[in-house]
VEXROFI-293609 format. One line per 4 residues: for each residue x, y, z of N, C-alpha, C. Coordinates in steps of 0.1 Angstrom, whole numbers, plus 2048, in hexadecimal, padded with zeros to 3 digits. Each point is the difference from the previous one (the first is absolute). Example, Ala and Ser with C-alpha at 12.3 -4.5 7.8 and 13.67 -1.06 7.14 Angstrom:
2
884 7C7 84E 7F7 80C 800 809 80C 800; 7FC 80B 7F9 809 80B 800 7F8 80B 808;
END
This chain:
284
9FB 1AE 184 7F8 80A 807 7F5 806 7F7; 7F5 802 806 7F4 805 7F8 803 80E 7FB; 807 808 808 803 80E 7FC 809 801 7F4; 80A 7F7 7FE 808 7FF 7F5 7F8 7FC 7F3;
7F7 7F6 803 7F8 7FB 7F5 7F7 80B 7FB; 7FA 808 809 7F8 80B 7FC 807 80A 7F8; 80D 803 804 808 80A 7F9 803 7FB 7F2; 803 7F3 7FE 803 7FA 7F3 7F4 801 7F7;
7F4 7FD 805 7F4 800 7F8 7FC 80E 7FD; 802 80A 809 7FC 80E 7FD 809 805 7F6; 80D 7FD 800 80A 804 7F6 7FC 7FB 7F2; 7FA 7F4 7FF 7FC 7FB 7F3 7F3 807 7FB;
7F6 802 80A 7F3 805 7FC 801 810 7FD; 809 806 808 800 80F 800 80F 805 7FE; 806 7FC 7F5 80E 803 7FE 803 80F 7FD; 80C 805 804 804 80D 7FC 804 7FF 7F2;
7F9 806 7F7 802 7FE 7F2 7FD 80D 7F7; 806 800 7F5 7FE 80B 7F6 7F7 7FC 7F5; 7FB 7F3 801 7F7 7FB 7F5 7F2 7FC 806; 7FF 7FC 80C 7F3 7FC 806 7F9 80D 805;
7F3 800 7FE 7F7 80A 806 7F2 7FB 802; 7F9 808 808 7F1 7FD 803 7F8 80C 7FA; 7F4 7FD 7FC 7F9 80B 7F9 7FD 80C 809; 7FF 7FE 80D 7FE 80B 809 804 7FC 80E;
800 80A 809 803 7FD 80E 7F7 7F6 807; 7F3 801 7FD 7F7 7F7 806 802 7F2 7FC; 804 7FD 7F4 802 7F3 7FB 80C 7FA 808; 80B 808 802 80B 7FB 807 7FD 7FD 80F;
7F8 809 805 7FB 7FF 80E 7F8 7F3 802; 7F7 7FD 7F7 7F8 7F5 800 808 7F3 800; 80A 7FF 7F7 808 7F4 7FF 809 7FF 80D; 804 80B 805 808 7FF 80C 7F8 7FB 80C;
7F4 805 801 7F7 7FC 80B 7FD 7F1 7FF; 7FE 7FA 7F4 7FE 7F2 7FE 80C 7F8 804; 80C 805 7FC 80D 7FA 804 802 800 80F; 7FD 80B 806 802 802 80E 7F7 7F7 808;
7F3 7FF 7FC 7F6 7F7 807 804 7F2 7FF; 806 7FC 7F4 805 7F2 7FE 80B 7FC 80A; 809 80A 803 80B 7FD 809 7FF 805 80E; 7F5 806 804 7FD 804 80E 804 80D 805;
7FF 80A 7F7 803 80E 805 7F7 80A 7F8; 800 80C 804 7F7 80B 7FB 809 80B 7FA; 7FC 805 7F5 808 80C 7FA 7F8 80D 802; 807 80A 802 7FA 80E 802 806 809 7F6;
7F9 80B 7FC 805 80A 7F7 807 80B 807; 80C 803 7FB 807 80C 806 806 808 7F4; 7F9 80B 7FD 804 808 7F5 802 7F8 7F3; 80B 800 7FA 802 7F8 7F4 807 7F3 803;
7FB 7F9 80A 805 7F3 803 7F6 7F7 808; 802 7F3 800 7F8 7F7 808 809 7F9 80A; 7FC 801 80D 809 7FA 80A 7F8 7F6 808; 807 7F9 809 7F9 7F7 809 7F9 808 80B;
7F4 7FB 804 7F8 808 80A 807 801 80D; 80B 7F9 802 807 801 80D 80D 808 7FE; 801 808 7F5 80B 809 7FE 7FF 80C 80A; 80A 808 801 801 80B 809 7F5 80A 7FC;
7F9 805 809 7F5 80A 7FE 806 80C 7F9; 7FB 804 7F4 806 80B 7F9 7FD 80E 807; 7F7 800 809 7FD 80D 807 807 801 80D; 809 7F6 803 807 7FF 80D 809 80C 802;
807 805 7F6 809 80B 801 7FA 80E 7FD; 7F3 800 7FD 7F9 80C 7FE 7FD 807 80D; 800 80D 801 7FD 807 80C 7F1 7FD 804; 7FF 7FC 80D 7F3 7FC 805 7F8 80C 804;
7F2 7FF 7FF 7F8 80B 804 800 801 810; 7FD 80C 804 7FF 801 80F 7F4 7F9 806; 803 7F8 80A 7F5 7F9 806 7FF 803 80F; 7F4 7FE 805 7FE 803 80E 808 7F6 808;
808 805 80A 808 7F7 808 7F9 7FD 80D; 7FF 7F3 803 7FA 7FC 80C 80B 7FC 80A; 7FE 802 80D 80A 7FC 809 7FE 7F1 803; 80A 7F9 804 800 7F2 803 7F6 7FD 80B;
7FE 80A 809 7F6 7FD 80B 7F2 801 7FB; 7FD 808 7F6 7F2 802 7FC 7FB 7F5 7F7; 80A 7FA 7F8 7FC 7F5 7F6 80B 7F7 7FE; 7FD 7F3 7FF 80A 7F6 7FD 7FE 7FB 7F2;
809 803 7F7 7FF 7FC 7F2 804 7F2 7FE; 7F8 7F8 7F9 804 7F2 7FE 80B 7FF 7F6; 80B 7FA 803 80B 7FF 7F7 7FF 7F4 7F7; 802 802 7F3 7FF 7F4 7F7 80C 801 7F7;
805 7F4 7FC 80C 7FF 7F7 7FC 804 7F2; 808 807 7F9 7FE 804 7F2 800 7F4 7F7; 7F6 7FF 7F7 800 7F5 7F7 80B 802 7F5; 803 80D 7FD 80A 803 7F6 80E 7FD 806;
808 7F9 7F8 80D 7FC 805 80C 805 7F8; 7FD 808 7F6 80A 805 7F7 804 7F6 7F5; 7F7 7F8 7FB 803 7F6 7F6 804 807 7F3; 80B 7FC 7FA 806 808 7F5 7FA 7FC 7F2;
7F7 7F6 800 7FA 7FD 7F3 7F9 80C 7F9; 805 803 7F4 7FA 80B 7F8 802 7FE 7F2; 7F6 804 7F8 801 800 7F1 7FC 80E 7FB; 80A 807 7FA 7FE 80D 7FB 7FD 800 7F1;
7F7 808 7FC 7FC 801 7F2 801 80E 7FB; 800 801 7F3 801 80D 7F9 7F9 7FF 7F3; 7FD 80B 7FA 7F9 801 7F3 808 7F9 7F5; 7FA 7F7 7F9 806 7F8 7F5 7FF 807 7F3;
7F6 808 7FE 7FE 807 7F3 80C 808 7FC; 805 7FE 7F4 80C 807 7FC 80D 7FA 804; 800 7F7 809 80C 7F9 805 800 7F2 7FB; 7F4 7F9 7FF 800 7F3 7FB 7F8 800 7F3;
805 7F9 7F6 7FB 800 7F2 7F1 7FB 800; 7F7 807 7FA 7F2 7FC 7FE 7F8 801 80D; 806 805 80A 7F8 801 80D 7F5 80B 7FF; 7F4 7FD 804 7F5 80A 7FF 802 80C 80A;
7F7 809 7FF 802 80D 807 801 7FE 80F; 7F7 7F8 806 800 7FF 80F 808 7F3 805; 808 7FB 7F7 808 7F4 804 80A 803 80A; 803 7F6 809 80B 802 80A 809 7F4 800;
80D 802 803 80A 7F6 801 807 800 80D; 806 7F6 804 807 7FF 80D 80E 806 7FE; 803 80A 808 80D 806 7FF 80A 7FC 80B; 7FB 7FB 80B 809 7FB 80B 7F8 7F7 809;
807 7F8 808 7F8 7F7 809 80A 7F9 80A; 7FA 7FD 80B 806 7F8 80B 7F6 7F5 803; 803 7F3 7FC 7F6 7F6 801 801 7F8 80E; 809 804 808 801 7F8 80D 7F8 806 80B;
7FA 7F7 808 7F9 803 80C 809 7FE 80C; 802 809 809 808 7FE 80C 7FC 809 80C; 808 801 80A 7FD 808 80C 7F4 7FB 808; 7FE 7F3 7FF 7F5 7FA 807 7F4 7FD 7F8;
800 805 7F4 7F4 7FD 7F7 802 7F2 7FA; 7F6 7F7 803 800 7F2 7FC 7F3 7FD 7F9; 800 802 7F2 7F3 7FD 7F9 7FB 7F2 803; 7F3 7FF 803 7FA 7F3 803 7F1 802 801;
7F9 7F5 801 7F1 801 801 7FC 809 80C; 806 7FE 80B 7FC 807 80C 803 80F 7FF; 80B 804 7FA 804 80E 7FE 7F6 806 7F6; 7FC 7F9 7F6 7F7 805 7F6 7F3 804 806;
7FB 7F6 808 7F3 802 807 800 80C 809; 80B 802 808 801 80B 809 801 80D 7F9; 808 800 7F5 801 80D 7F8 7F3 804 7FA; 7F9 7F7 7FB 7F3 803 7F9 7F5 804 80A;
801 7FA 80C 7F6 803 80B 803 80F 805; 80D 803 801 804 80D 805 7FC 80B 7F6; 800 7FD 7F3 7FD 80A 7F6 7F1 800 7FC; 7F8 7F7 806 7F2 800 7FE 7FC 7FA 7F3;
808 7F8 7FA 7FE 7F9 7F3 7F4 7F7 801; 7FE 7F8 80A 7F6 7F7 801 7F2 806 803; 800 80A 808 7F3 807 803 7FB 808 7F4; 80A 804 7F7 7FB 808 7F4 7F9 7F7 7F6;
801 7F3 803 7F9 7F6 7F7 7F1 7FF 804; 7FC 806 80B 7F2 7FF 804 7F7 809 7F7; 7F6 7FA 7FB 7F8 807 7F6 7F5 808 806; 7FA 80A 7F8 7F6 808 805 7F3 7F8 804;
7FE 7F6 7F8 7F4 7F7 803 802 7F9 80E; 80C 7FC 803 802 7F9 80D 7FE 80A 80B; 806 80C 7FF 7FE 80A 80A 7F1 804 802; 7F9 800 7F5 7F2 803 801 7F8 7F6 808;
804 7F3 7FE 7FA 7F5 808 803 801 80F; 80C 804 803 804 801 80E 7F8 80C 806; 800 80B 7F9 7F9 80C 805 7F1 7FD 802; 7FA 7F9 7F7 7F2 7FD 802 7FD 7F7 80C;
80A 7F7 802 7FF 7F7 80C 801 809 80D; 809 80A 800 802 808 80B 7F3 809 803; 7FA 804 7F5 7F3 808 802 7F6 7F8 807; 7FF 7F3 7FE 7F6 7F8 806 803 7FB 80E;
80D 7FC 803 803 7FA 80D 80B 808 808; 807 80A 7F9 80A 808 806 80D 7F7 804; 7FF 7F3 7FC 80C 7F8 802 800 7F4 7F6; 80B 7FF 7F9 802 7F5 7F7 809 7F5 806;
7FB 7F4 801 809 7F5 806 80D 7FE 7F9; 80A 7FD 807 80D 7FE 7FA 800 7F5 7F6; 7F8 7F5 802 800 7F5 7F7 7FB 804 7F2; 7F6 809 800 7FB 806 7F3 80B 808 7F9;
807 809 808 80A 808 7FA 80C 7F8 7FB; 803 7F5 807 80B 7F7 7FC 7FD 7FA 7F2; 7F4 7FB 7FF 7FC 7F9 7F4 800 80A 7F4; 7FC 80C 803 800 80A 7F5 80E 804 7FC;
809 802 80A 80E 804 7FC 807 7F4 7FA; 7FD 7F4 803 806 7F4 7FA 7FF 800 7F1; 7F5 806 7FB 7FE 7FF 7F2 809 80A 7F8; 806 80A 807 809 809 7F9 80E 7FF 804;
803 7FA 80C 80D 7FE 805 807 7F4 7F9; 80D 801 7FC 807 7F4 7FB 7FF 7F4 80A; 802 7F4 7FA 7FF 7F4 808 808 7FF 80D; 80D 805 7FF 808 7FE 80C 800 80B 80A;
7F8 80B 7FD 800 80B 809 7F6 7FE 80B; 805 800 80D 7F7 7FE 80B 7F7 80D 802; 7F4 7FE 804 7F7 80B 804 800 801 80F; 807 80A 805 802 802 80E 7F4 808 806;
801 801 80D 7F6 808 808 801 80E 7FC; 80C 805 7FD 802 80E 7FC 7F9 803 7F3; 801 7F7 7F7 7F9 801 7F3 7F1 802 802; 7FA 7F8 809 7F2 801 803 7FC 80D 806;
809 805 809 7FD 80D 807 801 80B 7F5; 80A 7FF 7F8 802 80B 7F5 7F4 801 7F7; 7FB 7F5 7FC 7F4 800 7F6 7F4 805 807; 7FE 7FC 80D 7F5 805 808 800 80F 801;
80C 805 804 802 80F 802 7FE 807 7F3; 804 7FA 7F5 7FF 807 7F3 7F1 801 7FC; 7F8 7F5 803 7F2 800 7FD 7F8 80A 809; 804 800 80D 7F9 809 809 803 80F 7FD;
80C 803 7FB 804 80E 7FC 7F8 804 7F4; 7FE 7F7 7F7 7F8 803 7F4 7F1 802 803; 7FB 7F8 80A 7F3 801 804 7FD 80D 808; 80B 804 807 7FF 80C 809 7FF 80D 7F7;
806 7FF 7F4 7FF 80C 7F7 7F2 801 7FA; 7F8 7F5 801 7F2 801 7FB 7F7 7F9 80A; 7FD 806 80B 7F8 7FA 80B 7F3 7FB 7FC; 7FA 806 7F5 7F2 7FC 7FC 800 7F3 7F9;
80C 7FB 7FD 801 7F2 7FA 804 801 7F1; 805 7F5 7FB 804 7FF 7F3 7F8 7F5 7F8; 7FE 803 7F3 7F9 7F6 7F8 809 7FC 7F5; 7FB 7F6 7F8 808 7FB 7F5 803 80B 7F5;
7F7 80A 800 802 80B 7F6 80A 80A 804; 804 800 80D 80A 80A 804 80E 7FC 7FB; 807 80B 7FD 80E 7FD 7FC 809 801 80C; 808 7F5 802 809 800 80B 80E 7FF 7FA;
80A 807 806 80E 7FF 7FB 808 7F7 809; 805 7F5 7FA 808 7F7 808 80E 801 7FD; 804 7FE 7F4 80E 802 7FC 801 800 7F1; 809 809 7FB 802 801 7F1 80A 7F6 7FB;
806 7F8 80A 80B 7F7 7FC 7FA 7F3 7F9; 806 7FD 7F5 7FC 7F3 7FA 80A 7F6 804; 7FC 7F5 806 808 7F6 805 800 7F4 7F8; 80B 7FB 7FB 801 7F4 7F8 80B 7F7 806;
7FC 7F7 808 80A 7F7 807 804 7F5 7F6; 80D 801 7FC 805 7F7 7F6 7FF 7F1 806; 7FC 7F7 7F7 7FE 7F2 805 80E 7FA 804; 80B 805 7FB 80D 7FB 804 806 807 80C;
7F8 80A 806 805 807 80C 800 7F6 80C; 80A 802 808 802 7F6 80B 7F5 800 80A; 7F9 80C 801 7F5 800 80A 7F3 7F9 7FB; 801 7FC 7F3 7F5 7F7 7FB 803 7F2 801;
80C 7FC 805 804 7F2 802 7FC 7FB 80E; 7F6 7F8 800 7FB 7FB 80D 806 7F2 804; 808 7FB 7F7 806 7F3 802 80B 800 80A; 806 80C 802 80C 800 809 7FD 80A 80B;
7F4 800 807 7FD 809 80A 809 7FE 80C; 803 7F3 803 809 7FD 80B 80E 802 7FB; 808 80A 806 80D 802 7FB 80A 7F6 805; 80C 801 7FA 80B 7F6 803 804 801 80F;
800 80C 806 804 801 80E 7F6 7F8 809; 7F3 802 7FD 7F6 7F9 808 800 7F1 7FE; 802 7FC 7F4 7FF 7F2 7FC 80C 7F8 807; 80B 806 801 80C 7F9 806 804 805 80D;
7F7 807 807 803 806 80D 805 7F6 80B; 7F9 7F5 801 803 7F6 80A 80E 7F9 7FD; 802 7FD 7F4 80C 7F9 7FC 80C 80A 802; 7FE 80D 7FC 80B 809 802 803 803 80F;
7F6 800 808 801 802 80E 809 7F6 806; 7FE 7F3 7FD 808 7F5 805 80E 802 7FC; 802 804 7F3 80E 802 7FB 807 80B 808; 7F9 80B 803 805 80B 808 804 7FC 80E;
7F7 7F8 806 803 7FC 80E 80B 7F6 801; 802 7F8 7F6 80B 7F6 800 80D 805 7FB; 800 80D 7FA 80C 805 7FA 80B 804 80B; 80C 801 7FC 80B 803 809 802 810 801;
7F7 807 7FA 801 80F 800 7FE 805 80F; 80A 808 805 800 804 80D 7F7 80D 802; 7FB 806 7F5 7F7 80B 802 7F3 7FD 806; 7F8 80A 802 7F2 7FE 804 7F9 7F7 7F6;
7FA 7F5 805 7FA 7F6 7F7 7F5 806 7F8; 7F8 809 805 7F5 806 7F9 806 807 7F3; 80B 807 802 806 808 7F5 805 7F6 7F5; 805 7F5 804 805 7F6 7F6 7F3 7FA 7F9;
7F6 7FE 807 7F3 7FB 7FB 7FA 809 7F5; 800 80D 803 7FB 80A 7F7 808 801 7F3; 80D 7FF 802 809 801 7F4 7FE 7F4 7F7; 7FD 7F4 806 7FD 7F4 7F8 7F3 802 7F9;
7F6 806 806 7F3 802 7FA 802 80A 7F4; 808 80A 802 802 80A 7F5 807 7F9 7F4; 80A 7F7 802 806 7F9 7F5 7F7 7F7 7F9; 7F6 7FB 807 7F6 7F7 7FA 7F5 807 7F8;
7FD 80D 804 7F5 807 7FA 804 80F 7FF; 802 805 7F4 804 80E 7FE 7F6 80A 805; 7F3 7FC 801 7F6 809 804 7FF 801 80F; 808 7F8 808 7FF 801 80E 80A 80A 805;
7FB 809 808 809 80B 806 7FE 801 80F; 809 805 807 7FF 802 80F 809 80B 805; 7FD 805 80C 808 80A 806 802 7FC 80F; 80C 801 805 803 7FD 80E 802 80D 808;
7F9 800 80B 801 80C 809 80B 7FD 80A; 809 809 802 80B 7FE 809 801 80B 80B; 807 7FD 80B 802 80B 80A 80C 808 7FC; 803 80A 807 80B 809 7FD 80D 7F8 801;
800 7F5 807 80D 7F8 800 800 7F5 7F5; 7F6 800 7F8 800 7F7 7F5 7F9 7F2 803; 7FB 7FF 80B 7F9 7F3 804 7F2 7FF 7FA; 7FD 7F5 7F9 7F2 7FF 7FA 7F5 7FF 80A;
7F5 807 7FE 7F5 800 80A 7F3 7FC 7F9; 7FF 800 7F3 7F4 7FD 7F9 802 7FF 7F1; 7F6 7FB 7F9 800 7FE 7F1 7F3 804 7FA; 801 807 7F5 7F4 803 7F8 801 7FA 7F3;
END
């Protein structure tokens, strides 16, 4: 299992130890991010720990602010499944200075950890891409120079063709990350909002703020690997379908087929919609 392999490698690279330390919190975070990218997940900071980005939301149990309540008749809210699934992967750190011999002032060491991913979290190339897209990691790689070019095109024509935007985004997006229609819409809206703030127009001498984030996509990160864009489930779909249809399993054949796809590719997930009686009516 990939999850067990990740846990073993994480325990080797980030052991709970009274002798190992990192010069500061940022160094530990950088190494963790490189490790996570290599294995197909994203880490997030929570107080004095680093956890999987699919861990339970730390603000979930905090008292929520009062919000305006709309009646069901006046508005229909789109329901979406939470990306967080309560993954228990976590690495806790503490100050190493004074606790570990020769540790510098800002050094940190690992005090506790849970290296396993579970509760539906399955690190893979597809999960890594989804997590980074949701957090805006890829769009933060767009440079000020690129935004200036888009804005100048908008000033002249009021519309930038999708083909031009795709070519520009391709230069900053990792090899295996698809550029979707939503990405194109987002970059157009971002450019138009910036132009709206300065209707008289922008020039090369104007300072525009895009993002303060410095993005460094590790070459070993799974989203940089374009050699395996077609995943195992897709590659073996026809063969697995024939096995499912010919099996003696008395359950719904589609359910057997989906389970076989999951066993072939850890990154493949699905949900079955059922009636109140338990009868399957659809698959996502």
